[in-house]
Structure formats: C-alpha cells, structure tokens
C-alpha positions, 0 to 999 in steps of 0.5 A, spaced: 560 310 900 566 311 900 567 306 906 561 301 904 564 301 897 572 299 898 569 294 902 564 290 897 570 291 892 574 287 897 569 282 897 568 282 889 576 281 889 577 275 893 572 272 889 574 274 883 582 274 884 583 268 888 576 264 887 575 263 894 569 259 896 566 264 900 567 269 907 565 269 913 564 275 916 566 277 923 563 279 929 556 282 926 552 283 932 557 288 933 555 292 927 548 291 928 547 293 934 549 302 936 550 299 943 554 293 943 559 292 948 557 300 950 553 302 956 548 308 957 550 315 954 555 311 949 550 312 944 546 314 939 540 313 938 538 311 931 533 316 928 527 312 930 530 312 937 532 304 937 539 301 937 540 298 930 544 300 926 541 303 920 546 304 915 550 297 917 543 293 915 543 296 908 551 295 907 549 287 910 544 287 904 547 290 899 554 286 900 551 280 900 547 281 893 552 283 890 556 278 892 552 272 891 548 275 885 555 276 882 558 269 885 553 263 885 555 259 889 559 262 893 557 263 900 557 268 906 556 266 912 555 271 918 559 270 925 553 273 928 552 272 937 546 275 937 538 272 936 538 278 930 532 275 925 532 273 919 540 273 918 539 268 913 533 272 911 531 273 903 533 281 902 526 282 898 523 279 905 527 284 910 532 279 912 540 280 911 542 275 905 547 271 909 547 264 906 549 260 913 549 264 920 554 260 925 550 256 930 555 259 936 550 257 940 550 250 937 558 250 938 557 253 946 553 247 947 557 242 944 564 244 948 560 245 954 558 238 955 564 234 951 568 236 956 565 235 961 567 228 966 562 223 964 559 222 970 556 230 969 552 229 964 547 226 965 545 232 969 548 237 962 544 232 957 539 237 954 545 241 952 546 237 946 538 237 944 537 245 945 540 247 938 534 242 934 529 247 938 531 253 934 534 250 927 528 252 924 529 259 925 536 261 920 540 256 916 545 255 921 553 252 920 555 248 926 561 250 927 569 247 932 573 255 928 580 256 930 576 260 935 575 254 939 583 251 940 587 258 941 587 262 948 588 256 951 583 254 950 586 247 949 585 244 942 579 240 940 582 233 943 584 237 950 578 239 951 575 231 952 576 228 959 580 222 960 586 218 959 588 218 953 585 213 949 578 216 953 579 222 949 580 219 941 574 215 942 570 221 946 572 226 939 569 220 935 563 219 938 562 227 939 564 227 931 559 223 928 553 227 934 555 233 930 556 229 923 549 227 924 545 234 926 543 238 922 545 244 920 552 244 915 558 243 918 565 247 919 572 243 922 578 247 924 584 244 921 587 239 925 582 238 929 581 232 924 585 228 925 585 230 933 591 235 933 595 236 941 597 242 941 593 249 940 593 250 934 598 258 932 599 262 926 606 262 928 609 253 925 604 248 921 599 243 924 601 237 927 602 233 921 607 228 924 600 225 930 599 221 924 604 217 925 600 214 931 595 209 931 590 214 935 590 219 930 590 215 924 584 212 927 581 218 928 583 221 921 580 215 918 573 215 922 572 223 921 574 221 913 569 216 913 564 220 916 565 225 910 564 220 906 557 218 909 556 224 908 556 226 901 554 220 899 547 221 902 542 226 901 539 225 908 545 228 911 544 235 908 538 235 903 533 238 908 537 242 913 534 248 914 527 245 919 525 239 922 523 234 917 530 231 916 532 229 922 528 226 927 529 224 934 529 216 937 531 219 944 532 226 947 531 224 953 536 218 956 539 222 961 541 217 965 545 212 961 548 218 957 545 215 950 542 219 944 538 217 938 536 220 932 535 218 925 536 222 918 532 223 912 530 226 905 525 227 901 524 221 899 524 216 905 529 211 902 536 211 906 536 214 912 541 214 917 539 212 924 545 214 930 546 211 936 551 214 939 554 213 947 557 218 952 559 214 958 565 209 959 559 204 960 559 198 956 551 196 954 551 189 952 543 189 949 541 196 948 535 197 945 533 202 940 526 204 937 526 202 929 521 208 925 520 203 920 521 194 920 525 190 916 533 191 916 539 195 919 545 197 915 550 197 919 555 202 916 559 205 922 562 203 928 567 207 932 569 202 936 572 198 930 579 197 932 581 201 925 580 207 928 583 207 935 576 203 938 577 196 941 573 192 937 567 191 939 563 188 935 555 190 932 552 185 927 552 188 920 545 186 920 539 187 924 532 185 923 526 189 927 522 186 933 515 187 934 518 189 941 515 197 943 520 201 945 522 210 945 515 210 942 515 206 937 512 199 935 519 196 932 526 196 936 533 193 935 537 191 941 545 191 939 551 191 944 553 199 944 560 200 947 563 205 952 564 213 948 562 208 941 556 211 936 554 206 931 550 208 924 545 203 920 542 205 915 535 203 913 
C-alpha cells in the first residue's frame, strides 16, 4: 500500500506542481506479466494459477483513475509491447484506463520499411499497411521517440537510404505517411529538422543544422504538416477505428505508392494522401478518387522550399470519369520521386 501510494503521489505531484500534460509509463508489460523475461521456476503464479500480475493490474487502474480524474485533459500513455487487451479500455469495463497505447508495432514496421533500399520495398509493402488492421483495438499513439534515435540506431535521417538529398526526400515522405495515418503523433525533438547525430543527453540538439537549406526545408515541411493537422478535424476526429481512414490503394506493391484519405463526421474537407516511396518519377500517376469534383493541392513535398526538386502539380485538378482503384472517378498528376502529395476535397 505504501509503495502504491508513493508512486501515485509522485504522478499527482508532477501534474499539480509542474503542470505536465501527461505521463508515459515505461515497460508496462514487464509489470503486467509475472513471467515477463523469466524462465520456468523463476516466477510464482497468481492465486488463480495464471501469469497475470493482479496487483499491477489494480495499481494501473487506480493510478489512471486518480490522475485522469483529478486532472481532466491530461494523458496517460502506456508503453506496452504485447497484445494485452483493453490497455486503453475504461476501468469500469475491466480496462487499464490509459489514454493511449504506444504503438510499438507501427514504429518497428515503419522504421524497418523506411530504412530499406527502395528496390526491396515492394517485398515489404504490407509492413506499412498492417497497423490499420488492428487500429480499432486501442487508442494508439504513433511514436518515433528517444528510443529510436539512440544506442547506435541512428537518427531518423540516418536511417534513410541513399544520398543526402534522397535521405531528406524519404523522410519528408515518411513524415507525411505518419501524419496521415490514424492515431495520435509523437516525434522526438530534433527529428523534425533531421538532426544527423544520434540524440545525447550530454548536449543540446543540433540547432546549427538549420543553417543548411535541406534541414530548414524539412522543418518547414513538418511544420506545414502540423498546421494541416490542426486545421482539419478529419486528421484526428475519427482516429480510434476505421471510420476516419480509408485506403484508396494499399496494394500498389510494384510502384511502392500508397494512397488513402481521411474524413470526419461531416464528410466535408477531406484530405487525400498519395505517397511515392521509390526514386521513380511517375509522370502521369493516376489515382482513384471517392467522388467527382475538384481536388485542391494542399501540400507537395517536392517543392523547392522543402528541399525538393520543384516538380509541379496543378493547384486544382478536376476528376475524370475514368474508373481506377475500384472508384468510378480518378485524377492524374505528376508524382515526383520520394514525394508526397496531399489534396483537399
């Protein structure tokens, strides 16, 4: 009892005295399972003969009830690496009561895919689509955290394949995919402008990198993605299931191109993402669209201001009655190498 109270009091102290927005609880799985990381004979079963740590379960329910009850609007995030059910479920429904679950599966799949030579991406295409198959299971947060940019894992920029310009173009495309994907977003500091060195607690992040146009362009790109996210509710309103995210083409393995759109409850001001993960210039790429009408270009990662080559896309494209991707209407445009194009409709 004393230890539990001490830990909960610490959480409340951080909220009350330092006004933090939330807490991320590390290695939750190691607390939930009595046999986590242990061999037979090294652990004792619970009173029901199982491997669940009943005291830890009760502690998490108590912790989250106290913190979220006392400080509405704050968040409690679980770094939980297994398929434990209802991590973000309500305590009243026998859930653990966390606000979000760290989506480690998405993170590993995303990083594994992005660091591949583009030639091999077609054989790993569905790493990028898999997370949507279980998206409704929890309230997820997509994370590229401190864990991904330390201990010789390289910075996000360092993970990307190719020459320097290719690395930046890949990262711009990757960040567009992340921002468009269902789930909340977390990006560790310095990665928004492509810090080249791994993060270290012994020094400040490499702000001097922003003197380089490529780093500055990446920062501008990520900032524009954030502004788009903030402006359009379709980017976040229906995150927890499948209603707000629709694949247009999740199967273009040969070209390594993904297309999807986000929608909110109104069905207006939707955003469509088309992202090319190869160095091939698609001079007249055609994509199916869900309705007839005008499609307005919002962002194009190949613009020169972002560090791209300046391939142009018309500001407004009218759909044509050409069936494509299972849709009755479609649009065609130039999709540059490693480029992301985002349209409003």
